[in-house]
Structure formats: C-alpha cells, structure tokens
C-alpha angles and dihedrals in degrees: 000000000000089000094051093048089052089048090054090049091051091051099051107017103044106128098206100049103022094090092051092048089054092051090048091052087066102025105039093165088077093065092106095053121094125271091021090058093060093043090050090050090052093046094049091049094054093044090051088054092047092050092045089056091049093050091051091053089048092051093051090049091053090055094052103032117145108189093197094055114031110192102196148350095292089052093050092047093050089051090052089047090062089053094052138056112240091224098059104033143043092247100102134118097258090054090049091049092052093044091052089052093050089052094053090050093049090048097052124018100030095040092047091051093049093053092048090051088049089055091053091049091050089049088054094045107035092169088063088063090056093048095047093043092051092050089049095051090045094051103032105033113183095343128093114261114255141174091272089065093057098098090052094051104067094155093053091048090048091050091052092047092047086047090056091046102043098044111039110196094189103037095178100025117211128317117264135183129211116238095214142018113284139174118217123180089345093307116120113220115192122220117278093024113158105242126197116197106218097216093166091059092051091050092049104041106131090206088065101027115032111216091010094190091059118094106225122160091191091075085079099045121086125217089270092057094253126137115259112214107215124209087196095066099082112164092148095045125247140261132027093331095052110146108287090220094056099109091041091051094047093047093051094046092049095049093041097048094041090056098039094051093042097050103028141047118222112218136164123267102268092216094066104010086210120155115202114232117249099230100043115095148123114286111205132108082344138355108274135173121253114245112280140174123243139165116231102197120191114241090212093071 
C-alpha cells in the first residue's frame, strides 16, 4: 500500500514534471517534444503501476467473492458485472479498474493536498482555529469528531466549503466530450467536442462571490447560523461524470480536519516564523502547495 501511495504522489505531485503532464492533458500532440516526452514516460510508468495494483486487488476479490455479502465497492461491482453484458453496459472489468484507480487517487493525493492547504489557511487566519476549535469542543465534547456530528458543525462545514472554493486543486477539471450535438447559450457544440470545465472561473466569479480572493467562511453561513450547501462550489465537477471519489474525499477531509483542529494547534515554524501565502502554489496536474514547515502542537499539553 505504501508503494502505491508513493506512486500516486509521484504521478500528480512531482514538481519537475507535473506542469508538463498538465499541458499534455490538454495538448497531447506535444507528447513527442522534449521535455514533454520524458514527462509522459514518467506519467505512463506510474499509471501502469497504479493500474497493476488495482488489478491485483480485483483478482483477489474475485477469488474471495461472496455474492450474498459484498464487502466493498469492488465486490459490489463484480456482482453487477455478472448481471450485465460487458458489451451493452458500463459494468465491465476495464471500467472497474479505472474506477478503483480513481478512488485511490481521491483518497490520497487530492485529500492530502486539501489538508495541506487547510493548514496554510489556518496559519494565515489563526482566529479561525480558535473559532473552529471552540465549535468542535462544544459539539463533540470528549469524543472524537465523526460524520454524525456534521450537521452540528456549521462553521467547520463552511470552512471546508470555502477551502474548496478559494483554493481550486483542479482548476480545469478533466476533459469531457459531448455524446451528441448540442446548443448552449446560442453556441453550437458538435458531437465529440473536447470540453474543459473551468472550475476556477466558477469559484472566482465576483458576481457569485464578492471579493473572491478573500477567504471568508461566512459566505456559507445564513442569518440563522446554519451552513449553506452551495451548488456553485464544484471541486469535483458536476453532472453524471462527477468525480467518482467525491464522497470518499469529502468524508476523509471532514474527519481528518475535524480531528486535527480539535486536538492540535497549527503554528508557524519558530525558526523562520514564515507563513506560506494562500494563493501561491505549484501548478501542474493540480494546484499543490509548495513545501512548508509548520508546528503541529498538541492541545492536551
């Protein structure tokens, strides 16, 4: 498991090659031009390793499959595969393999980057730590925060949603194509057009979000102090092809941040006392923070 996690980090967080991988995602014709050629080779090597790990997991599940008691996503998918023909449905092994890979990526690189950005935000807004910690202590007491506490933690929910909005890890999402001709806003878009969802533009539209560069959790709190779930915060995309790992990533981010903020104080490294800026990061296959030093101090003493 450690090897595959490192492989995923190498695929999407590599400083040297990440920006070339991002460009290749949208302009694949450049794959034969140095340094894109080398970046592509590295990317494909890591993806091959990831898919190999996923295939191994699938093969193990096949051996131990109990159709009356599916244990996880792979089990459930394998059972559905037996009910459908691979030629007329999406329930086939290639789709399963790609889905498993998407879940691994969602559960590692994107979640890790979100939590690192959260720490940077908390360093920049120390009063937020106090507010969020107070809410967590009031609502959860001596127990560890869990999903069941979510509805009673509106400020934490607002913090996470503003984090997704203010720092867009996948600014242009992933490429999509339309399956039929369509007209949108007077523009004709022929079938099989490559479409890039500009998630960054949605998250930084001043008509929707006044002062979009400002980090403000109260954008997402109503007059009664309740959390406002916004359909205009779309870090995982929208529609039928929304990121498969959305629910997993959201769950992990909530659990990790709730427990980190409750149990620890995030303070600058005393040697440098430097606080990383919120909007300064590495643009590549995603938008990732530069390495930074921080002290994670236990609140229990």
